[in-house]
ZADO-287905 format. One line per field, with one value per residue (C-alpha): residue number from 1; residue in three letters; y, z, x. Coordinates in Angstrom, 2 decimals. Each point is the difference from the previous one (the first is absolute). Layout:
REM ZADO-287905
seq	[NUM:...]
type	[ALA:...]
Y	[Y:...]
Z	[Z:...]
X	[X:...]
REM end
This chain:
REM ZADO-287905
seq	[1:2:3:4:5:6:7:8:9:10:11:12:13:14:15:16:17:18:19:20:21:22:23:24:25:26:27:28:29:30:31:32:33:34:35:36:37:38:39:40:41:42:43:44:45:46:47:48:49:50:51:52:53:54:55:56:57:58:59:60:61:62:63:64:65:66:67:68:69:70:71:72:73:74:75:76:77:78:79:80:81:82:83:84:85:86:87:88:89:90:91:92:93:94:95:96:97:98:99:100:101:102:103:104:105:106:107:108:109:110:111:112:113:114:115:116:117:118:119:120:121:122:123:124:125:126:127:128:129:130:131:132:133:134:135:136:137:138:139:140:141:142:143:144:145:146:147:148:149:150:151:152:153:154:155:156:157:158:159:160:161:162:163:164:165:166:167:168:169:170:171:172:173:174:175:176:177:178:179:180:181:182:183:184:185:186:187:188:189:190:191:192:193:194:195:196:197:198:199:200:201:202:203:204:205:206:207:208:209:210:211:212:213:214:215:216:217:218:219:220:221:222:223:224:225:226:227:228:229:230:231:232:233:234:235:236:237:238:239:240:241:242:243:244:245:246:247:248:249:250:251:252:253:254:255:256:257:258:259:260:261:262:263:264:265:266:267:268:269:270:271:272:273:274:275:276:277:278:279:280:281:282:283:284:285:286:287:288:289:290:291:292:293:294:295:296:297:298:299:300:301:302:303:304:305:306:307:308:309:310:311:312:313:314:315:316:317:318:319:320:321:322:323:324:325:326:327:328:329:330:331:332:333:334:335:336:337:338:339:340:341:342:343:344:345:346:347:348:349:350:351:352:353:354:355:356:357:358:359:360:361:362:363:364:365:366:367:368:369:370:371:372:373:374:375:376:377:378:379:380:381:382:383:384:385:386:387:388:389:390:391:392:393:394:395:396:397:398:399:400:401:402:403:404:405:406:407:408:409:410:411:412:413:414:415:416:417:418:419:420:421:422:423:424:425:426:427:428:429:430:431:432:433:434:435:436:437:438:439:440:441:442:443:444:445:446:447:448:449:450:451:452:453:454:455:456:457:458:459:460:461:462:463:464:465:466:467:468:469:470:471:472:473:474:475:476:477:478:479:480:481:482:483:484:485:486:487:488:489:490:491:492:493:494:495:496:497:498:499:500:501:502:503:504:505:506:507:508:509:510:511:512:513:514:515:516:517:518:519:520:521:522:523:524:525:526:527:528:529:530:531:532:533:534:535:536:537:538:539:540:541:542:543:544:545:546:547:548:549:550:551:552:553:554:555:556:557:558:559:560:561:562:563:564:565:566:567:568:569:570:571:572:573:574:575:576:577:578:579:580:581:582:583:584:585:586:587:588:589:590:591:592:593:594:595:596:597:598:599:600:601:602:603:604:605:606:607:608:609:610:611:612:613:614:615:616:617:618:619:620:621:622:623:624:625:626:627:628:629:630:631:632:633:634:635:636:637:638:639:640:641:642:643:644:645:646:647:648:649:650:651:652]
type	[MET:ARG:SER:PHE:THR:ARG:TRP:ARG:HIS:ARG:ASN:ALA:LEU:PRO:ARG:VAL:ASN:GLY:SER:LEU:LEU:THR:ASP:ILE:ARG:GLU:PHE:GLY:ALA:THR:LEU:GLU:VAL:SER:PRO:GLY:ALA:ASN:LEU:GLU:ILE:ALA:ALA:PRO:SER:SER:GLU:GLY:ASP:ALA:GLY:GLN:ARG:ARG:CYS:PRO:TYR:GLN:PRO:ARG:GLY:ASP:SER:VAL:SER:GLY:ARG:THR:THR:THR:PHE:GLY:ARG:SER:ARG:SER:ILE:ILE:VAL:ILE:ILE:ALA:LEU:ALA:PHE:LEU:LEU:THR:ALA:LEU:PRO:ALA:VAL:ALA:GLY:SER:ASN:SER:THR:THR:LEU:PRO:ASN:GLY:ALA:GLN:LEU:SER:VAL:SER:ILE:ASP:SER:PRO:ALA:ASP:GLY:THR:GLU:PHE:LEU:ALA:ASP:GLY:VAL:PRO:VAL:PRO:VAL:PRO:VAL:SER:GLY:THR:ALA:SER:ILE:GLY:GLN:GLY:THR:PRO:GLN:ALA:THR:ILE:VAL:TYR:VAL:PHE:ASP:ALA:SER:GLY:SER:THR:GLY:SER:SER:GLY:GLY:ALA:CYS:GLY:THR:VAL:LEU:ASP:CYS:GLU:LYS:THR:PHE:PHE:THR:GLY:LEU:ASN:THR:ALA:ALA:ALA:GLY:SER:GLY:SER:VAL:ASN:GLN:ILE:GLY:LEU:VAL:VAL:PHE:GLY:ALA:ASN:ALA:VAL:GLN:ALA:ASP:MET:THR:PRO:ALA:GLY:GLY:ASP:ASP:PRO:LEU:GLY:ALA:PRO:SER:ASP:GLY:ASN:THR:ALA:ILE:ASN:SER:ILE:VAL:LEU:THR:GLY:GLY:GLY:PHE:GLY:TYR:GLN:VAL:GLY:GLN:TYR:THR:ALA:LYS:ASN:GLY:ASN:ALA:ASP:GLY:THR:ASN:TYR:ALA:ALA:ALA:LEU:GLN:GLU:ALA:LEU:ASN:VAL:LEU:ASN:ALA:SER:THR:ASP:PRO:LYS:LYS:PHE:LEU:VAL:PHE:ALA:SER:ASP:GLY:LEU:SER:ASN:GLN:GLY:GLY:LEU:ALA:ALA:PHE:ASN:ALA:ALA:VAL:THR:ALA:ILE:ALA:ALA:THR:GLY:ALA:VAL:ALA:ASN:SER:ILE:ALA:ILE:GLY:SER:GLY:ALA:ALA:CYS:THR:GLY:GLY:THR:ASP:GLY:ASP:LEU:ALA:ASN:ILE:THR:VAL:ASN:GLY:GLY:THR:CYS:TYR:ALA:VAL:ALA:ASP:PRO:ASN:ASP:LEU:PRO:ASP:LEU:ILE:PRO:ASN:LEU:ILE:GLY:SER:THR:LEU:THR:SER:VAL:GLU:MET:SER:VAL:ASP:GLY:GLY:THR:PRO:THR:PRO:LEU:THR:THR:VAL:PRO:PRO:THR:PRO:GLN:VAL:GLY:PRO:ALA:MET:VAL:THR:TYR:SER:THR:MET:THR:ALA:GLY:LEU:SER:PRO:GLY:SER:HIS:GLN:ILE:CYS:VAL:THR:ALA:SER:GLY:THR:ASP:ALA:THR:GLY:GLY:SER:ALA:ASN:VAL:THR:THR:CYS:VAL:THR:VAL:LYS:VAL:TYR:ASP:LEU:VAL:LEU:THR:PRO:ALA:SER:ALA:THR:ASN:GLU:LEU:GLY:SER:ASP:ASN:THR:HIS:THR:VAL:THR:ALA:THR:LEU:ASN:GLY:PRO:PRO:GLY:SER:VAL:GLY:GLY:TYR:LEU:VAL:ASN:PHE:ALA:VAL:GLY:GLY:GLN:ASN:ALA:GLY:ALA:SER:GLY:ALA:CYS:ASN:PRO:ALA:ASP:CYS:LYS:THR:ASN:ALA:ALA:GLY:GLU:VAL:THR:PHE:THR:TYR:SER:VAL:PRO:VAL:ALA:PRO:SER:SER:LEU:GLY:ASP:ASP:THR:VAL:ASP:ALA:SER:VAL:THR:LEU:GLY:ASP:PRO:THR:GLY:ALA:THR:ASP:THR:GLU:GLN:VAL:THR:LYS:ARG:TRP:ALA:ASP:THR:THR:PRO:PRO:ALA:ALA:ALA:CYS:SER:PRO:THR:THR:ASN:PRO:SER:GLY:LYS:ASN:VAL:PRO:PRO:ALA:GLY:ASN:ASN:PRO:ALA:SER:GLY:GLN:ASN:PRO:ASP:GLY:PHE:TYR:VAL:LEU:THR:ALA:THR:ASP:ASP:VAL:ASP:PRO:ASN:PRO:GLN:ILE:THR:VAL:ALA:ASP:THR:GLY:SER:SER:PHE:VAL:ALA:GLY:PRO:TYR:ALA:SER:GLY:THR:LYS:ILE:LYS:LEU:VAL:GLN:ALA:PRO:GLY:GLY:LYS:PRO:ASN:VAL:LYS:PRO:GLY:PRO:GLY:VAL:ILE:ASP:TRP:HIS:ILE:THR:LEU:LYS:GLY:ASP:ALA:LEU:VAL:THR:ALA:THR:ASP:GLY:SER:GLY:ASN:SER:ALA:THR:VAL:SER:CYS:LYS:VAL:PRO:PRO:PRO:PRO:LYS]
Y	[69.37:-1.01:-0.91:-2.90:-1.17:-3.50:-1.46:-2.49:0.80:-1.96:1.79:-0.99:3.77:2.92:1.30:3.87:-0.99:-1.94:2.93:2.92:-2.30:-0.81:3.94:1.11:-2.65:1.45:3.53:0.66:-0.78:-2.85:-3.29:-2.04:-3.03:-2.42:-3.53:0.37:3.87:2.64:1.31:3.39:2.56:2.68:2.82:2.66:3.96:2.50:-0.28:-3.07:-3.35:2.35:1.12:-3.74:-1.03:-3.29:-2.83:-2.88:-3.02:-3.81:-2.58:-2.78:-3.12:0.60:1.79:3.31:0.43:2.95:-0.68:-2.41:0.43:-2.78:0.57:-3.33:-0.39:-0.53:3.85:3.77:1.25:3.66:1.06:3.55:1.76:3.38:1.97:2.76:-1.21:0.60:3.43:3.08:-0.05:-1.48:1.60:2.34:-1.29:1.99:1.61:-0.35:1.49:0.29:1.23:-0.81:-1.27:0.91:-2.55:1.15:-2.48:0.46:-0.78:-0.58:-0.06:-0.35:-0.42:-1.78:-0.53:1.89:2.87:3.85:0.96:-3.72:0.04:-2.79:-1.00:-0.28:-1.40:0.67:-1.43:1.23:-1.35:-1.21:0.73:-2.17:1.61:-1.54:0.88:-0.35:1.04:-0.12:1.25:-0.16:-0.16:2.85:3.00:-0.53:2.19:-2.39:-0.98:-3.69:-1.01:-3.14:-1.13:-3.72:-1.85:-1.55:-1.14:-2.99:-2.48:0.78:-2.48:-2.57:-2.32:1.85:-3.37:-0.22:3.87:-0.93:1.80:2.54:2.77:-1.36:0.04:3.97:0.46:-1.57:1.72:3.45:-0.22:-1.19:2.81:2.48:-1.40:0.14:3.57:1.09:-1.46:1.62:3.61:1.64:-0.55:2.95:-0.96:-2.65:-0.45:-3.27:-0.14:-3.22:-0.94:-2.92:1.78:3.04:1.71:1.47:1.97:-1.26:1.58:-0.12:1.60:-1.53:3.77:1.34:1.43:-2.03:0.45:-1.23:-0.10:-1.25:-0.68:-3.56:-1.24:0.37:-1.82:-3.81:0.56:1.31:-2.52:-2.78:0.77:-0.13:-3.32:-1.20:0.35:-1.44:-3.50:2.11:2.57:2.72:1.01:2.37:1.88:-0.45:2.65:2.85:0.81:-2.96:0.32:-1.99:-1.07:-2.20:-2.54:-1.44:1.73:0.86:3.71:1.80:3.36:0.30:-1.31:2.35:3.30:-0.61:-0.49:3.08:1.65:-1.39:0.84:3.65:0.25:-0.65:2.98:-2.40:0.47:-3.67:-1.82:-3.64:-2.59:-3.44:-1.79:-3.38:-2.34:-3.59:0.82:1.75:3.09:-0.48:3.53:3.70:0.89:0.57:3.75:0.56:-2.70:2.37:2.70:-1.12:-1.01:3.09:1.83:-2.11:0.22:3.88:0.10:-1.68:-2.97:-3.66:-2.65:-3.41:-2.80:-3.87:-2.38:-2.72:-3.86:-1.63:1.58:3.81:1.03:3.66:0.55:-1.61:2.21:1.53:3.24:0.13:-1.74:-0.37:0.90:3.16:1.20:-0.05:3.57:2.07:-2.99:-2.66:-3.59:-2.75:-2.93:-3.25:-2.64:-3.04:-1.71:2.23:-1.18:2.07:3.58:2.23:1.78:3.66:2.17:0.29:0.90:2.61:2.03:-1.97:1.31:-1.52:0.51:-0.37:0.46:1.29:1.37:1.71:2.29:1.68:3.71:0.49:-2.91:-2.08:-1.67:-3.93:-2.30:-1.85:-3.49:-0.48:-2.03:-1.29:1.42:2.90:0.74:-0.74:1.11:2.13:-0.17:-1.41:0.44:-1.26:0.29:0.23:-0.44:1.28:1.29:3.07:-0.03:1.12:3.40:2.47:2.11:2.88:0.69:-2.32:0.23:-3.15:0.12:-2.84:0.34:-1.43:-0.02:-0.92:-0.62:0.54:-2.00:3.90:0.38:2.23:-0.57:1.39:-0.52:1.14:0.45:-0.01:0.67:0.02:1.10:-1.99:0.90:-2.07:0.48:-1.00:0.33:0.48:-0.40:2.08:-1.00:-3.40:-0.77:1.42:0.15:2.18:0.25:-0.32:1.79:3.27:-0.45:-1.66:1.20:-1.01:1.56:-1.66:1.95:-1.95:1.59:-0.97:0.19:0.57:2.20:3.85:1.83:-3.41:-1.36:2.46:-1.03:-3.76:-1.16:-2.20:-2.55:-0.63:-2.91:-0.75:-3.83:-1.61:1.14:2.66:-1.40:2.16:3.13:2.93:3.10:3.57:0.82:2.96:0.59:-0.53:-1.69:-2.57:1.15:0.61:3.70:1.15:-1.65:-2.95:-0.12:-0.48:-0.76:-2.12:-0.05:-1.95:-0.21:-2.80:-0.04:0.18:-3.51:-3.51:-1.01:2.20:-1.17:-2.30:0.11:1.96:-0.23:3.08:-1.21:2.82:-1.02:2.17:-0.74:1.63:1.15:-1.00:-2.86:0.12:-3.03:-0.03:0.01:0.72:-1.24:0.83:-0.76:1.41:-1.13:2.20:-1.09:0.99:-0.10:0.81:-0.02:2.52:-1.59:1.22:2.33:-1.41:1.67:-1.26:2.99:0.31:-0.22:0.16:-2.36:-2.26:2.43:1.26:3.28:0.92:-0.21:-0.28:2.55:-1.44:0.02:2.66:-3.04:-0.41:-3.94:-0.31:-0.03:1.70:-1.26:-1.52:-0.87:-2.20:1.21:0.29:0.10:-2.17:2.38:-0.83:1.99:-1.07:1.98:-3.18:-2.35:1.12:-2.57:-0.62:-2.87:0.51:-2.51:0.57:-1.59:-0.48:1.07:-2.26:-2.94:-1.68:0.76:2.15:0.91:0.73:0.74:3.29:2.21:3.74:1.76:-3.09:0.94:-1.60:0.27:-1.29:-1.43:-0.86:-3.04:-0.91:-3.04:-1.10:-1.81:1.98:-0.21:1.47:0.18:2.23:3.68:1.99:2.46:1.58:-1.89:-2.62:-2.05:-0.12:-1.28:-1.08:0.15:-0.92:3.31:2.89:-0.15:0.01:1.41:-1.10:1.24:-1.91:0.35:-2.30:0.30:-1.02:3.45:0.28:3.04:-0.95:2.54:-0.98:0.22:-0.13:-0.15:-0.32:-3.22:-0.20:1.18:-2.91]
Z	[40.19:-2.94:-3.31:-1.50:-3.78:-1.20:-3.36:-2.40:-3.53:-3.02:-2.58:-0.16:-0.82:0.71:-3.18:0.84:-0.06:-3.45:-1.83:1.40:-0.70:-3.69:-0.62:1.72:-2.35:-2.91:0.54:2.07:2.64:1.05:1.45:1.91:1.41:1.75:1.89:3.76:-0.21:-0.36:-3.07:-0.91:-2.74:-0.23:-2.26:-1.08:1.04:-0.88:2.54:-1.44:2.37:2.91:-0.77:-0.83:2.03:0.84:0.85:1.79:-0.64:1.35:-3.11:0.58:-1.06:-3.17:-2.34:-0.27:-2.90:-1.52:-3.93:-1.23:2.37:2.54:2.29:0.63:3.39:-1.43:-1.36:0.93:-3.09:-1.19:-1.96:-1.25:-1.69:-1.06:3.22:-2.40:-1.86:3.93:0.27:-0.02:-3.43:-2.97:-2.17:-3.40:-3.00:-2.98:-1.68:2.76:2.62:3.56:2.73:3.89:1.66:3.13:1.94:-1.83:-2.42:-3.14:-2.98:-3.20:-3.91:-2.50:-4.03:-1.24:-3.68:-1.90:0.74:-0.16:-4.02:-1.15:-3.79:-1.39:-3.56:-0.54:-3.84:-1.08:2.75:3.78:2.07:3.45:2.16:2.21:3.91:3.01:3.75:3.46:2.37:3.91:3.42:3.25:3.69:1.51:1.65:3.08:1.51:2.28:3.88:1.00:3.61:1.26:2.68:1.20:2.51:2.68:2.39:1.92:-2.44:-3.04:1.73:-1.40:-2.66:-3.22:-2.24:-2.35:0.34:3.42:2.95:-0.75:1.26:-2.78:-2.48:0.53:-0.10:-3.46:-1.15:1.39:-1.40:-3.27:-0.26:1.26:-2.35:-3.10:1.50:-0.55:-3.11:-1.75:0.71:1.05:3.76:1.67:3.81:1.92:3.48:2.27:2.95:2.09:2.79:1.85:3.22:-0.81:-2.86:-0.53:-3.37:-0.92:-0.51:-3.83:0.00:0.81:0.59:3.65:1.20:-0.09:-3.50:-0.91:-3.62:-2.48:-3.01:-1.71:-0.09:4.35:0.40:0.00:2.38:2.10:-0.52:0.10:3.50:1.31:2.80:2.86:3.05:3.76:-1.30:-2.47:2.46:-1.31:-3.16:-0.97:-3.18:-0.17:-2.48:-0.52:3.68:2.67:0.93:2.03:0.22:1.04:-2.10:2.85:-2.32:-3.61:0.13:-3.10:1.12:1.62:-3.20:-2.41:2.01:-0.18:-3.54:-0.39:1.43:-2.29:-2.70:1.37:0.04:-3.51:-2.81:-2.85:-2.64:0.36:3.20:0.49:3.07:-0.18:3.14:0.66:3.12:1.24:2.21:0.77:2.08:3.49:1.49:-0.37:-0.28:-2.56:-0.01:0.03:-3.18:-2.10:0.88:-1.17:-3.14:-0.34:0.32:-2.22:-3.04:0.98:-1.30:-3.34:0.42:-1.83:2.75:-0.53:2.80:-0.35:2.45:0.42:0.83:0.80:2.88:-1.55:-1.75:-1.90:2.96:3.28:2.54:2.65:-0.14:-3.44:-3.52:-2.48:-2.40:1.64:-0.32:-3.98:-0.82:-2.99:-2.63:1.93:0.13:3.09:-1.04:1.82:-0.18:1.34:-0.63:1.06:-3.01:-2.19:1.14:-3.19:-1.83:0.87:-2.32:-2.62:1.91:1.65:-2.15:-3.33:-3.33:-2.98:-3.66:-1.44:-3.94:-2.77:-2.70:-3.86:-1.60:-3.62:-1.04:3.07:-0.40:2.52:1.78:-0.52:2.87:-0.75:0.94:2.40:0.60:2.86:-0.22:1.89:2.62:1.86:3.52:0.55:-0.35:-3.51:-3.45:-3.56:-3.15:-3.19:-3.67:-2.44:-3.21:-0.81:-2.70:-3.49:0.26:-3.69:-1.04:2.65:3.28:2.74:4.29:1.78:3.62:2.54:3.81:2.95:2.88:3.56:3.26:3.74:3.40:1.32:-2.77:-2.66:-3.34:-2.87:-3.73:-2.52:-3.52:-2.37:-3.51:-3.26:-3.02:-3.43:-3.69:-2.65:-4.11:-2.54:-4.16:-2.52:-3.81:-2.65:-2.63:0.77:-3.36:-3.52:-3.46:-2.65:-3.65:-0.12:-3.47:1.51:3.49:1.26:3.49:3.08:3.44:3.38:3.18:3.25:2.82:3.79:2.39:3.49:2.80:-1.60:0.53:-0.05:-3.32:-1.78:-0.35:-0.34:-3.36:-2.30:-2.30:-3.19:-2.49:-3.28:-1.20:-2.44:-3.87:0.57:3.29:0.70:-1.56:2.34:0.89:2.11:3.30:0.61:3.03:-1.93:3.24:-0.30:3.49:0.75:0.46:2.87:-1.83:0.26:-4.05:-2.13:-3.81:-2.55:-3.38:-2.81:-3.59:-2.24:-3.74:-2.61:-1.58:-0.43:2.90:2.64:-0.35:2.77:3.61:2.48:3.35:2.66:3.63:2.64:3.29:3.13:3.39:3.49:1.90:3.54:0.47:-3.58:-2.00:-0.61:-3.16:-2.51:-4.12:-1.61:-4.19:-2.99:-3.58:-3.17:-3.44:-2.83:-3.24:-3.49:-1.76:-2.19:-3.94:-2.19:-2.79:-3.51:-3.30:-3.69:-1.98:-3.62:-0.69:-2.76:-3.17:0.04:-1.26:3.46:-1.38:-0.69:1.53:-2.42:-0.36:0.76:-2.90:-1.13:-0.08:3.65:-1.10:-0.54:3.81:2.60:-1.60:-3.40:-0.59:3.17:1.83:3.93:3.18:2.53:3.72:3.60:3.02:3.65:3.39:1.62:-2.57:-1.95:-2.85:-0.48:-3.30:-2.80:-2.16:-2.86:-0.52:-3.02:0.24:-3.10:1.71:2.96:-0.82:2.54:-0.90:2.10:2.88:-0.92:1.76:-0.24:-3.19:-2.38:-3.70:-1.94:-3.14:-0.03:-2.74:-0.17:-1.83:0.67:-2.39:1.80:2.30:3.12:-0.05:1.04:-1.34:0.09:-0.89:-3.15:1.15:3.25:0.42:2.41:-1.29:-2.89:1.77:-2.08:1.39:-1.06:2.18:1.46:2.86:3.34:1.78:3.94:2.20:3.65:2.86:2.66:2.24:-2.90:-0.39:-3.89:-2.68:-3.68:-2.53:-3.81:-2.81:-3.61:-3.77:-3.03:-1.60:-3.24:-3.52:-1.61]
X	[-5.09:2.22:-1.58:1.51:-1.04:1.44:-0.97:2.15:1.29:-0.33:2.64:3.78:1.03:-1.75:-1.54:0.73:3.71:-0.28:-2.04:1.95:3.20:-1.46:-0.97:3.57:1.94:-1.81:0.50:3.13:2.21:2.23:-0.74:2.30:0.12:2.01:-0.24:-0.93:-0.18:-2.60:-2.00:1.03:-1.44:2.33:-1.17:2.61:-0.30:1.44:2.63:1.02:0.80:-0.36:-3.25:-1.74:-2.80:-0.51:-2.41:0.88:-1.72:1.03:-1.02:-1.59:2.24:2.01:-2.06:-1.76:-2.59:-1.07:-1.06:2.88:2.96:1.19:2.96:1.70:2.04:3.73:0.51:-1.17:-2.44:0.24:-2.58:0.13:-2.45:-0.97:-0.85:-0.45:-3.29:-1.84:1.28:-1.97:-1.19:1.14:2.69:-1.54:1.42:0.83:-2.91:-2.36:-2.08:-0.67:-1.80:-0.58:-2.76:-1.46:2.19:3.07:0.27:0.92:-2.07:2.02:-0.69:1.94:-0.52:3.15:-0.89:-0.06:1.60:-1.35:0.30:0.34:-1.18:-2.36:-0.64:-3.87:0.58:-3.54:-1.78:-0.39:3.27:-0.57:2.93:1.25:0.49:1.68:1.36:-0.43:-2.10:1.12:-1.00:2.11:-0.99:0.24:2.60:1.39:-2.42:-2.05:0.38:-1.43:-0.38:0.51:-2.30:1.41:-1.99:2.23:-2.52:0.73:-1.38:2.36:2.17:-2.38:1.43:-0.92:0.84:2.88:0.54:0.93:-2.01:-2.78:2.32:2.59:-2.52:-0.80:3.63:-0.04:-2.98:1.23:3.44:-0.77:-2.70:2.36:2.92:-2.39:-1.03:3.61:0.59:-2.79:1.48:-3.44:0.36:2.01:-0.82:-0.52:-1.47:-0.89:-1.99:-0.11:-2.90:-1.46:-2.01:2.13:2.17:2.71:2.00:2.87:3.59:-0.09:3.61:3.24:1.13:-0.26:-3.28:-3.45:-0.93:-4.30:1.06:2.93:0.82:-1.09:3.12:0.96:-3.54:0.49:2.66:-3.14:-2.25:2.31:1.22:-3.49:-0.26:-2.23:1.11:-1.01:-1.13:-2.71:-0.86:2.17:1.53:2.65:1.22:3.73:1.42:0.45:-0.57:-1.14:-3.69:-2.24:-3.56:-2.63:-1.30:-2.90:-3.45:-0.67:-0.45:-0.78:-0.59:3.38:1.32:-2.16:1.04:3.85:0.06:-2.35:2.98:2.13:-1.87:-0.50:3.55:0.50:-0.24:-0.34:-3.36:-0.72:-0.13:-1.03:-0.38:0.14:-1.28:0.60:-1.65:-0.56:-2.66:-3.12:0.39:-1.04:1.84:-0.03:-3.98:-2.09:-0.28:4.11:-0.35:-2.37:1.72:3.61:-1.95:-1.55:3.10:1.80:-2.35:0.30:3.91:-1.20:2.04:-1.26:-0.14:-0.21:-0.02:0.88:-1.84:2.51:-0.95:-2.85:-0.24:-0.66:-2.74:-1.05:-2.86:-0.68:2.62:-1.40:1.90:-0.29:0.30:2.93:-2.89:-0.52:3.57:-0.23:-0.83:0.82:-0.44:2.01:-0.76:-0.12:1.69:-1.04:2.85:-0.40:2.98:2.89:2.04:-2.19:0.50:-1.05:2.17:-0.86:2.09:-2.24:-2.81:1.79:2.09:-0.79:-0.88:-1.64:0.67:-3.65:-0.17:2.21:-2.45:1.17:-1.34:0.49:-0.54:-1.95:-2.61:-1.53:2.63:0.24:1.50:3.39:0.70:3.24:2.21:-0.33:-3.90:-1.03:-1.09:3.31:0.67:2.93:3.16:-0.64:0.89:-1.92:0.41:-2.05:-0.18:-2.58:-0.87:-2.28:-2.42:1.30:0.63:0.39:2.52:0.22:1.26:-1.35:0.37:-0.14:-0.78:0.50:-1.42:0.99:-2.62:0.64:-1.56:1.55:-0.70:-1.05:-2.87:1.81:0.26:2.36:0.27:2.93:0.37:2.79:-0.45:2.21:-1.16:0.81:-0.41:-1.11:0.65:-1.16:1.57:-2.25:1.13:-2.37:-0.99:-0.40:0.18:0.36:0.11:2.46:-0.48:3.43:0.12:-1.17:1.25:2.61:0.33:-1.55:-0.44:-0.79:-0.86:0.94:-2.28:1.08:-2.93:0.42:0.12:-0.64:3.47:1.89:-0.26:2.73:4.01:-0.77:2.25:-1.68:1.94:-1.58:0.84:-1.30:-0.45:-1.98:0.45:2.33:1.47:2.89:-1.14:0.70:-1.82:-0.07:-1.69:-1.31:0.84:3.34:1.30:-2.81:-1.16:-3.74:-0.74:-2.26:-2.92:1.41:-0.06:3.50:-0.66:2.09:0.19:1.50:0.28:0.27:1.07:-2.16:0.44:-1.44:2.33:-2.03:-3.52:-1.17:-0.21:2.06:-0.65:1.00:1.36:0.39:1.13:0.09:2.37:-1.40:2.66:-1.55:0.58:2.24:-0.15:-4.24:-0.39:-3.37:-0.03:-2.66:0.10:-2.20:0.12:0.21:-0.57:1.60:-2.34:-0.39:-3.39:0.80:-0.17:3.31:-1.00:0.24:0.45:-0.03:1.71:1.01:3.81:2.42:-0.41:2.90:2.57:-0.47:0.01:-3.96:-3.30:-2.16:-3.04:-3.51:-2.44:-2.54:-2.28:-1.86:-0.10:3.43:0.39:2.35:3.23:-0.58:3.65:-0.14:3.07:-0.32:2.09:-1.34:0.02:-0.13:0.42:-0.41:0.08:1.86:0.41:3.31:-0.80:-3.33:-0.95:-2.02:-2.01:-1.92:-3.35:-1.98:-3.84:-0.56:1.33:1.59:3.29:2.37:3.50:2.73:0.76:2.42:1.65:-0.90:1.78:-0.95:-0.69:-2.51:-1.39:-3.64:-2.11:-3.46:-1.27:-3.15:0.07:3.42:2.05:1.20:3.66:3.08:3.65:2.64:-0.50:2.35:2.76:-0.76:-3.45:0.10:-3.00:-2.54:-3.20:-2.89:-3.55:-3.33:-1.75:1.49:2.76:-0.65:3.24:-0.12:2.76:0.10:2.52:1.23:-2.63:-2.17:-1.81:-0.46:-1.29:-0.95:-0.32:-0.66:1.90:-1.67:1.49:-2.35:-0.46:1.78:-1.66:-1.68]
REM end
């Protein structure tokens, strides 16, 4: 008895076609449409054009829409996308590391910046280091076999809506699935079983003989050769060897037994089965069905099933249910509308990039925000850009880890690391004051803090600014490069002169070598001061003739120099010309200023008026005071020293 199921369709275009073509346009293949012609998806193979796999589809009307692409009637359009993105694994880039998931998908991670050994400057505070790179995941290596189980019972000749008959919708689904499998690079071999009341294995190679397994590139030819015959009572697989079968019934057990034979013919480590039917089982026997399912489960194959149309369901068959076919983690999809057939490739051979994390110096990993965000179904590539916490001078290891899983339940992670070096230039002393008269030399020590063993040999440039701008000095080591401890000293001297007094700045700069151009400049201050007073003296000198120094009298009351002839002197460590004044202890009178070496005649007249007038002979000045003389020497910095200079008052 024939089993027929009829239904109506709602959507205008098979979603599987839209979904698959969207994915294929995004990741690779040539999409070609001509008015009135079949839609073909050509995925290049290693054999060039001869190795292309084509998936015919007859477009409805004048447009095929994926995401944004529309094809008009008036011209053929070829859209070429990078198929390489769908290959086994994404290529590793410089500075990356990679591993392989159990399904063969390559998992890669890179740190594109900073490069290993990059040097950074902390400049007094810990420095955050920018880190950026990529993580990627492929889809799997060509180590999988997929067996397609195709329902060609008489009911599949019923209308499937926009995609044609149910049989046409199945063809669209399986050719799309096969094209994606071929383009993924993960599928090594495919097989095809066609069933109704009985089942046959398709010949999968164009070569001579009857081969149950073939390359994905040849699969669409076999799928598209399936037709109903005898008014829907029979079916035929026309390629590559013509085979006929009975379409008057739905026999899951026979289909599974043939699929089991194909699976057993494969030596690939990963095996998948996709079983599609538009009706409930009504032939074959439940015992035979269960035995076939058990045997398929023992092969390790992941089996998915699809109930196509409103007349099919995952449960309810008299001779086995589609739901019971789903072994080893498979799923049954109940798809009422054949236009909505699912895209199973991610479920069959998929992989997922689950996370990207960063750690510094072996610390706790922190999740990174990626673009697009993880998780991402492979094949996929994400980018990240982040900053570390502030790093102090020293050597630091930055590691980024990508983690992934695959459809087999396997997982893996891969880590790549770079080492960066952080430096900080410090000058000592930060400030200092020198007494110029006793020490006119200053030394600044530059210390480059950083990774031990990596601080020597850096050139430090010194420059003096401020009061003594441009002053030159000498380094130790002489080449001004840091020693093994990261130190270099700079010593300079200034003239012992009032013009040197004031504040200097000493700048020191170091430029890192990797990358070149990163420079740290530090500055310290130096104050050259004069706080030492000059030495003042009031010493006896000659009489106006310049020949004799009158001796002091025997009477102590007569004073230190009863004749009153004195030479005023002042010397200073910095100022070559300190100024001298003569003050009167008996009044507010002050004479001067005078230069060192000035000779005076000092007279005390308690009742007189203090005055100054030119002296006779070699005597420069005749000074009359009411009291004793206070001789004060003052330098240019304002430091002063005072001595007493006495004469007796004239006799009454």
